[in-house]
N, C-alpha and C positions, 0 to 999 in steps of 0.2 A: 799929373799925380793928384789923387783926391786928397781932401783936407786931412782925413783921419790917417791916411798913409804918410802924408808929410809930417804930421805930428809924431807918428811912431818913429820915423827915421830921424827926426830931430833929437830923439832921446838915445840914439846909438851912433856909433862911428861907422861911416860908410864913405865911399869915394866922393860922392857929392858933385862929380863933374857933370858937364852938360851931356856928355855921351852916356854916362851912367843913368842920368835922369831920363833921357830919351829911351834907353833900353828898358828901364823899369816901366815906363808908360807903354812901350811897344808890347811888352809881355802882358801887362795888365789889361790892355784893350783886346787881346786875342785869346788869352787862355781862360779856361774855367777858373773861378775864384779859388777853388781848393788847390789847383795846380799852381796858380800864381803865388799863393801864400807859401806853398812848398818851396818854390824857388827862392823866395826871400828868406825863409827860415834856414835853408841850406847855406846861404851866404853867412848868415849870422852865426850858425854853428861852425862853419869853416873858419871864420874870423876868430871865434872864441877858442877853437882847438889850436889855431896857430899861436895865439897868445900863450896858452897853457904850455905849448911845446917850445916856447922861447923863440918863435919865428917872427922876424920883423918885416913889416911891409916896406917895400922899396929896397930892401937889402936881400931878404930871403925869398920873397915872392912879390908879384905885381898885384896889388890890391884891386885895381880897377879890372884887370883881366879875370881875376877870381870872381869878382862881383858879376861881370858880364856873363861869364860862363854859368854861374849858378842861376841867375834870374832868367836866362834864356835856355836852360838845358832841356826843358820839356816842351819847346815850341812844336815838336813833332806831334804832340797830343792836342794841339789847337787845330781848328778847322783849316786855317790857312796853311798849316804845316803838314797836313795829312796827305801824303803822296803815295807812291808805290814802293817805297823803301821801308825798312824797319824804322820805327818812329825815332830812334836815336839819330839816324843818318838824315832823315827828313828834317829833323829839328836843327841839326848842325848846318845843313845847307841853307835853311831859312835864316839862321843866326848870321851866317857868313854874308848873305845878301844884305841884311840889315846893316852890318858893320861896313861893308864895302860901300853902300850908299852914303855912309857918313864919313867916308874918306879915311877909314882906319888902315894902318899899314898891314900889308899882307902877312908879315911875320906874326903880328898880333892876332889877325884873323885866324891863322893856322892854330894858334894856341886855344882860342875859344872853340874852334871847330873840334879840336881834340877833346876838350872838356865835355862838349855836348855829345859827340859821337861815341865816346868811350866811357861815359859815366856808369854804364851797367857792366863794364868789362873789368872785373877784378883781376889783379895780377898784371894788367896792361896799363891802366890809367896811372897807377902808382909809379910806373917807370918812365912816364912821359914828361917829366919835369915837375918842379914844385907847384906851379900854378894848377896844372891838371890834377895832380895828386891831392892837393889841398881842397880843391873844389869837390872832388869825388868824396873826400872824407866828410865834408859838410853834408853832401847829399845822402850818403850812407847813414850818417848820424840821424838824419830826419826820417828816413824810411825804415831803417832796421834798428835804430838805437845804438849803432856801433860806436864805441868809445864814448858814450854819453856820460860815463863815470868820470871822464876827464874834463867835463864842462864845470865851470864854477858853480858853487852851490846856489840854487834858486834861479840860475840863468835860464834853463829850459822852461821853467814855469812862467817866467816873465815873457819869454818869446811866444809861448803858446797862448798866453792871455791876450797878447796883441795880435797874433796871427794864428787863429784857431785851426786845428788840424782837420776837422770835418771828416774823420776816419780816413785820412789821406791814403794809407797803404792799400786799403781795400778799394777805395774809390778810384785810385789811379790804376790799379790792376784791372778793374772792370773796364776802364776806358781803353786800355791797351788791348784787351781781349775783344772789345766791341769793334775796334778798328780792324783787328786781324780777322774776325769773322766776316766782316764786310769786304775785306780785300786780302786774300791769302798771300799775295805778294809781300805783304808787310810782316809775314811771320814764317820765314824759312825754318825748316824743321830743326836745325841746329842752333837757331838764334834764341835769345832770351824771350822775345815775344812768342816764338814757336813753342817754347817750354810751357808758357802760360796757356797758349791756345790748346795744347794737347789734352789738358784736363777738361776741356769743354767740348770735345769731339768724341764720337764713338771710338772705343778702343781699337787701335790699329789703323785708323783712318789717316793719321799723320805719321809718316815714316820716322823712325829714330835712326841713330847712327848705324846700328847693326843692319837695319833694313837697307840703308843706302849703300853701305860697303858690300852687302850681299848681292847687289844689283850692278856692281861696277863692270861686269863683263870680262874681268880678268881671271876668273876662276879661283879667286882666293878662298881659302877654307880656314875655319877656326882651328886652333890647336887641338881641341877636343875631337875634331873630326879626323885627325891624323892618327888616332889610336884605334884600338880594337873596340873601344867602348862607344856606342852610339849615343846621341844626345836627343832628348825629347824636345821637339820643336813645337809641340802643342801640349797642353795639359793632359789630354787624353792618351798620349803616347806613353806616359809613364807606366801605366798598368801593364802594357805589353812588354816593355823593357824589364819590369820587375819579374814577370813570369819567365821571360827568356833567360835572364841571368840566374835566376834560382834553379831553373832546369839544368843549366850548364854548370852549376856549382861554383859560379864566379863571384866570390865574396867581395872582392874589390870593386867589381862593376856594380854590384848591388848597392854598396855604400856610396858610390858616386852619384846615385840618384837622390841623395839627401843633402840639404844645406848643412854647413858645419855645425850649426846650433839646433838642428831639427829635433823633433820629438817623434819617437816610434812607440805607440801604445797598443800592444797586442794583447794586453790583459786589462780588465776593468780597474784593477787596483794597483797596476804597476806601469811604469813607462821608462823607456831608455831615452836619454837626452844627450845629444852630441855624437860626434863621429865614432869614438871608441866604444861607447855604450851601445850604439846601434849595431856596430860591427860585431860585438860580442853576442848580441841577441840574434842577429841574422846567421851567425856561425852555427847556432843551434838548429836553425831550419835546414841548413846544408848538411850538417852531420846526421840528422834524422832522415834525410832524403825527402824532405817535404816538397810538395808541388802545389801550385796555386793556379786557379783560373778565376777570371773576373768577368762579370756581366755588368756593363755600365748601366747606371740608373739615371743620375742627374748630374749636370755640370753647369756651373755659373761662373763666368769670367768678368772681372772688372779691372781693367787696366792690367797691371802686372800681377794680380792675384786671381786665383781660381779656387772654387770649392767643388769637390767631386764626391760622388757617392756611387758605390758599386755593390752588387751581390757577389761575394767571394766565397769560393770553396777551396779548402786546403786539406790535403791528405798527408799523413805521415807524422802529425803532431800528437793526436789523441793516443792515449795508452793502448786502446783496443784497436787502433788503426782505422777507426771509422772516420769518414770525412766530416769536417766541420764546416758549416755554412754560416755566414754572418754578413751583416751589412757594414760596409766600410765607410769611413769619412776621411777625406784628405784635403788639406789646405796646401796648395802648391804655388810657387812664386817664380816669375820669370826673372832670370839672372841678367846682369849687364851684357853677357855675351849671347843672349837670346835663348839659352837653355831653360827648360822648366824643371824645377827640383822640388822634392817634398819639403815642406816646412813642418807640417804635422801629418803623420800617417797613423790613423787609429783603426786598425782592422779588427781588434778583439778576437783573435783567432784561438788563443789557447783554451783548452778545455779544462 
């Protein structure tokens, strides 16, 4: 341990055992500085949160195991820990090897492995025992600021002065994505690294949950597909469904094409917002026997959003019965079940 780090730890309470010292050195020698400091801060925040919550080391949790888990939890982001698994599991395996090499009991190794492997798994780590839960609390405090209001006044400022952040949250995210881009095995589509990677790839190139279950080979279909109402599986399909449902006079089917809080603006100075308002407006179209045709102009898709433009012609709305032609603008959004729905539909049809 370098002299400045030794001085910093002399000013705070930490296990101070030979194993803890070796673990600290092991992480420091392998991890980028900003990752190493994150591990140290995570322990300090975990310890402070434990104190604030009335938890006692040796009684309510094992201080050394929490320390080991925190300082080793991102070994998967070190070159030595960068294997073919998601970084949390690669890091857990390397931490376990380090502890096993130092004669640590298998039961204690299992706790540290859980801390490292599960530190990104909300709702699971908190149920794996006090050591795993407390370590994750410290890690989350440092990355997300979670529960930072529970820290003693001025404590976080002192910790950051000694162990600077160096834009930790973004720098760490970039490192996870860098690993995943180099080795897709590290970023399964349903994993935390996979979620980060998805934003750095062309839309649709990394399957999501609905893509995966759609290819399971068992013929499963979403609930929406079991009704008489079809679902738009691309943004461009919405216009065809609108035309079809309007021609059939199917008001409920028309309204199903809109998000609950969508905007329908068919007049320059008026708009209908929300399901009931849109339903009232579309009822007028059906009552008058209006018909619409669309000629697509442009479409641009980015992730789960798309912007569309068409030349639309509607008959049956103008008082003299003359057709009205206009250029439409639509913002549509892909829903969790894969359907595309209107978020904003601005045809400006009314004469």
